[in-house]
N, C-alpha and C positions, 0 to 999 in steps of 0.2 A: 391424863397426859395424851392419850390417843385422840380424844375429842379435840383438845387444843391443837394438836398437830394437824388434824384434818381442817380445822377452822382456819388456821394460819395459811395452810396450803391452798385453800379455796380463795384466798385473797390474791393469789398470783395473777389471774386474768385482769384484775383491776390495777394492781401495783405495777405490772409490767409496762403499762402505758406511760408511767411517769418517766423512766429513763428514755423511752422513745421520744417523748415530747421534748425533754431537755436536749437530747442529742440533735433532733431536727432543728430546734431553735438555734442551737450553737452553730450547726453547719450553715444554716441560712444566714446568720449574722456574720460568719466568716466570709461568706461569698459577697455580701453587701459591703463588708469592710476590707475587702482584699487589697485595696490600693492605699487607703488612708490610714488604716490601722488605728482608728480612734476608739474602737470598742473591744480591744484585746482583753482588758480586765473583766468586762461583762461576759465575754465569750468563755474565758477561763472559768468564771464562776458557774456558768451554765454546765460546762463539762464536769466540774466538781460535783454538782448536785446530780448530774447524770450518773456519775460513778457510784455515788452513795445509793441512789435509787436502784441502780443496776445490781449492786451487791444484795440489797434487800429482795429484789426480784429473783435472783439466783437462789437465795435461801427458801423463799416461799415456793418457787418452782420445784425445788428438790422435795420439799415436804408434800407438795401436791402429788408428785410421782409416788411417794411412799404411801400416801393415803387413798389414792384414787384407782389403784390397780393397773396402771400403765406398765407395760414391759420395758425394761431398761434398754433393750435393743431398739425400741421405737423412739425413745426420748433422748438417748445418749448424745447424738449429734447436736440436737437443739440445746441440751444442757451445757455441753462443752463450748459450743459457740457463744452461748450466753455469757459464760465465764470469760472467754477470750474477748468478747465485745466490751465487757466491764473493764478488763485490763487495758485494752487499747484506749478507751475513753479516759481512763485515769492517766495513761501515759500522755494523752493529748492535753489534758489539764496541766500536767507538770511541764510539758513543752511550752505552753503558753504563759505559765505563771512567771512573773518577773522577779518575785521574791525567792523562788526556789531555784537552786543551781544544780542542774543535772547535765553535765557536759555531753554525755552520750546521747541523751534525748535531744539536746539542742542541735546535734548534728543531723538528726532525722528531718527530712523535709516535712514541713507542716502540711503541705498539700497531699503527700503520700499517706500520712496518718488519717487525714480527713476522708480521702477516697476509700481507704481501707475500712474505716469506721462505717461509711455509708454502705459498702458492700456487705459488711458483717451484719449490720442491723436489718438490712433488707432480707438477706437469706435466713437469718435466725428468726425473724418475724414470720417468714413464709413457713418455716418448719413448725413454728408454734401453731399457726393456723391449720396446718395439715394434721397435727396431733389432735386438736380440738374438734375440727370439722371434717377431717378426712383428707386424704391426699388430693382429692378431686374438687376441693371446695371452690377453687377458682373457675373450674370448667363445668361445675355441676349444672348450670343452666343450659349448657349445650345439648343438642340432640345426641342420642346414644351412638348414631352412626358416625358423627364427627368425633366423639370421644374415642371410639374404637380406632378411627383413622389416625388419631394422635397417639395411639398406643396405650390408652387408659382402659383398665378393666371396668366393665359396666355390670351393674346389678339390676337388671330389669325385673319387675314384678312378674312372677310366673304363676298364673292362675292354676288351681287344681281343677282339672277337667276329667270327669269320669263318665263313662257311657252306661246307661241303664242296662244295656245288653251285655257288655263285656267288663263290668266293674271288677269282677273277681279276678280278672287276668292282670290287673294293674299291680305293679310292684309297690309294696307299701312304702319303702324308703324312697326309691327313685321318683315315684309319681305323687307322693303325698308329703312325707316328712321333709325331704330335701326342699321342695318349693316353700313349705311353711318356714323353714329356717332361712332360706334365701330372702324371703319377703320381709322378715321381721328381725333377723339377727345378723346376717352376714355383712351388712354395711359396717358394723363395728368389729366383727370377729372374722376377719379375712387375713390373708397372708401379709398384706401391706399394713393393716391396722389391727393387730391382734391384741385388743384390749384384754387385760388380765392374762396375756399370753395364751389366749384361747381362740382357736380357729374352728369354724363350724360349717365349712363348705365341702367336707369330704369325710368318708368313713374313718380314715386313718387319723385325721385331725380330731374328730369327735372322741374317738377312743383314747387318744393321747391325753385329753383334758387340758387344763390350764394351770396357772400358778397355784391355785388352791386345790389341785388334785383332780380326780375324776369328776366329770359332769354327767356321765351316763353309767348307771348301774342296773343292768337288766333285772326286771321283776321287782325293782325297788324304787317306787316313784318318790318316796320321802327323801331318799338319799341322792336322787338324781337331780342335780341343780338345773339341768336343761329343762326340767318340768317344774320343780318346786319353786323356782324363782318367778315363774310365770304367774303363779296363783297368789303371790304375796300382795298385800294392799299396795296400790300404786304409789302411796306416799312413803312406803318403806324404801330406804336407800338401797336395799338389796334386790328390789323388784326389777325384773328385766322383761322386756326392753324398758329403758327409762321412760317415765310417764309422758315426756314430751315427744316420744317417738311413736311410730305406728305400732299398734298392739294387735296380736293375733286374735281371731274370733274365738268365741267359746267352743265352737265346733272343732276348730283347729287344735285348741288346747286339749280337748277330749281325745283327739286322735293321737297326739303325742303321748298322753297317758296310756292309751290302749296299746300303742307300740311298745312302750317300756314294759308294761305288765305282761306282754306276750313275748318276752325274751329279747326285745329290741333287735330283730333281724334286719340285715342289710340286703338280703338276697332272696326274700320270699314274697310271693304274691299274696293278695288279700285272700284269695281262695285257699291257698295253702295254709294260711293261718286260721281259717275257719271262722271268720268274723261275720257279724250280722250286717245285712244290707242297710239297716236303719242308720248306721254310723256314717254312711257315705251319701245318703240321698240329697243332702244340702249342696253337694258338689256335682250333681247331675245338671245337664243343661236346663236352663230355665226358659220358659216360654217368654218370648219377647213382649215387653210391655208396650202395647200400641199407643198408650197415652203419651209417651215421651218420644222425642225425636229419634229417628233411626240414623243417628250419626255417632261417630267416635270422637270423644274429646279426651285430652290428656288428663292425667290425674292432677288434681289441685295440690299445690304445695302444702305439706303438713304444717309448716311454719306459718303460712298465710291463714290457714284454718284456725290454728291455735291463737293467733293474734286476734282474729275476729271473735272467737269464743270468749276471750278475755274482756271483750267489750260488752258481754252479757247477751250476745246474739247466739242463738242455737243453730248449729250447722251439723248435718249428718248426711251420709250417703243414702240414696233412695233404695239401694240394695248392695250386697257385697259384690255383685257381678258388674256393677256400673260405676262410672266415675261421676255421674250426675249427682247434684247436691240439692237438699232441701234446706231452706233457710227460714228461720222464724224469729221475729222480734217480740215474741209474746212476753218476754221479761224486760223489754225495753220500751215502756210506754212513752218515754221521752224522746224516742227515735224521731228525727226530723229530716228534712230534705238534705241538709248539709252533712248528715251522718252517712248518707248513702255511699259516699266515696269510699268508705271502709270496706264495702263489698266488691270493689273493683278487681282485686287480685283473683277472685273466683267467679267473675261474671260469665265466663264461658261455660262453667259447670252448673250454674243455677238453673233448675227447671221448675222448682216449686218455691214461691216466695210469699211469706205471710207478713204483711205490714199492718195487720188489723189492730185497731185501738192504739195507734201511734199518732204522732204530731205532723205527719206528712201533709202536703198540700198538692194541688194540681201541678205545681212546678216540678214535682218528682218524676212526672211522666217522661221528661226529657232524658233522665238518667236510666229509668227502667227500660227505655227503648234500646239501651245498649246491651241488654241481656239477650243474646241471639237465640238461645234455646229455651227461653222461658215458656212454660206450658200452663202452669197454674199460678194465678195472681190473686192474692187475698188482700183487699184494701178496705175491709168492712169497718164500720164505726169510726170513720175518719172524716175529715172536712172536705174530702174530694167532691167536686161538683160535676166533673166530666168535661170541663172546658177545654183541657188539653188532650183529651182522649185520643184524638186523631194521630198523635205522635206515636202511639203504640201500634198503628196499622202495619208497620214494618215487621212486627213480630209474627212471622208466619206460622210459628208452632203454638201460639197462645190458644188454648182450648177452653179454659175455665176462668171466669172473672167473677169474683165475689165483691159486690158493692153493698151488701146488706148494712142497713143502719147508717149509710153515708149521707152526704148532702147532695147526692146526684140529682140533676135537674132534667126535667122533661125535655127541654130544648135540645139536649145532647143525646137523646135516644137514637137519633139518626146515625150518629157516629159509631154506634155498636155494630152496624151492618157493614162497616168498611173493613172488617177483619177477614182475613183469608180462611182461617181454620177455626174460628171461635164457635164453640158448640153450646156452652151454657153460661148464662149470666144470672146472678142472684141480686135482686133489687128489693127484697123484703124490707119493711120498716124504713122506706125512703119517702113515703108519702105518695108514691106512684102506684098505679094499678094497671091492669090489662087494658082498660079503656083508654088510657093515655097512649097506648102503643097500637091502637086499632089500625091506623093508616099504614103501619109497617108489617102487619101480621103476615102478609103474603109475599114478602120480599125474599126471605130465605128460610131455611129450616132451623135457624138459630132459636134456641129455647131460652126464653127469659122467664124466670120465676119471680113473681111479684109478691108472693106470700098472700096474706089476708085470707087464708083459707078458714072455713068454718066446718066443724064436724057435725054431721047430722045427728039430730036428737033421737035417742033410743029409749025405750020404756025403762030400762034398767037404771038410767040416769036419775030417775025420781025415787029410787029405793033408798031409804035411810037405814043404815046398818047400826 
């Protein structure tokens, strides 16, 4: 029975669009037919189906509330307005029906009911979107400073930054646990959107727990849901955060475990807890990687990354401390020029791109040129000839270019010297050798590897074992 309840409840996001569609169609037909009144019967029929679909949506919505762990405080307005909307649309159906006689309803202005219905469906839909995607789903794309100016609470990623010299002085909860929870959990467990009636942005809220009881039991990681749910398989419905959300790193999960096993203090420093330095070294400042651009880019949208991954394209950060991304089509041998548009949402973040052994052609250079921070480009074992290579000269950060096994032509070697920062080019197995590039050898310090190396013979090579 519980499974059936959850299954029917999860149909709500689909079913709820039916009454919305019927209502909008009915309101639009009312507007078009406001003078002639030729389509009153059709309009009434639309509102009748809207009322029936609205009733089903209310039932599935209530079952979703019961099965998905939403607090009644957060869904009650949406639920009641959904019921009121269903009643109003049913009243409008009765008002327009010629065969049904309801004197009281006939006295109500049709325009009043229509405008009321439009307001109800707009606000009820907005509340539904807020429950599903958060209160800020409409303003999510806006910069945080604008969100704050509009009065919305922002949840910026707060990196854990520890100093090799003073790491023991850091407060375990304030400087480590709180940022981990903020970056991975608070977007769903805050005062405005307390999923499961659980808030995780303060000591008091954590100790209070949620609708299923305590989430933190000092010295007991098995019974502390704040940890035990993190280590469940990501396909488990109890796994947190949900698998389509940002996940904490294994080092962060280990620190939450350490915190709980050491009495889960909110007011002690690392030194006071007597913990080993090795637990925290991954959060010490990392030496800047000189291979990649020294610029700041915003974090790529997780939704965009997940959408690209579903296309069979591998995407990952180059490090936990950087928003730059490495993209590989190693599993998409059918990737072609027309597929490149799929990478557009993350073009600012791509620094390492592997299109080796795919179906791309020289035409793809026009699109690759739109990746402003591209540093490493691998287009080995493709049909690339180099004809349009000059279009990449605008990529000032490009340092490594792998053309191994491609159809690169000697006539385009000259174009390789038009790059501002290119350091290494690999042209092995292209049919070219150093002799083909003799006239360019003194132009720059660009290193071009043609392969074709031979190992010297040594006596041991003739020994038969």
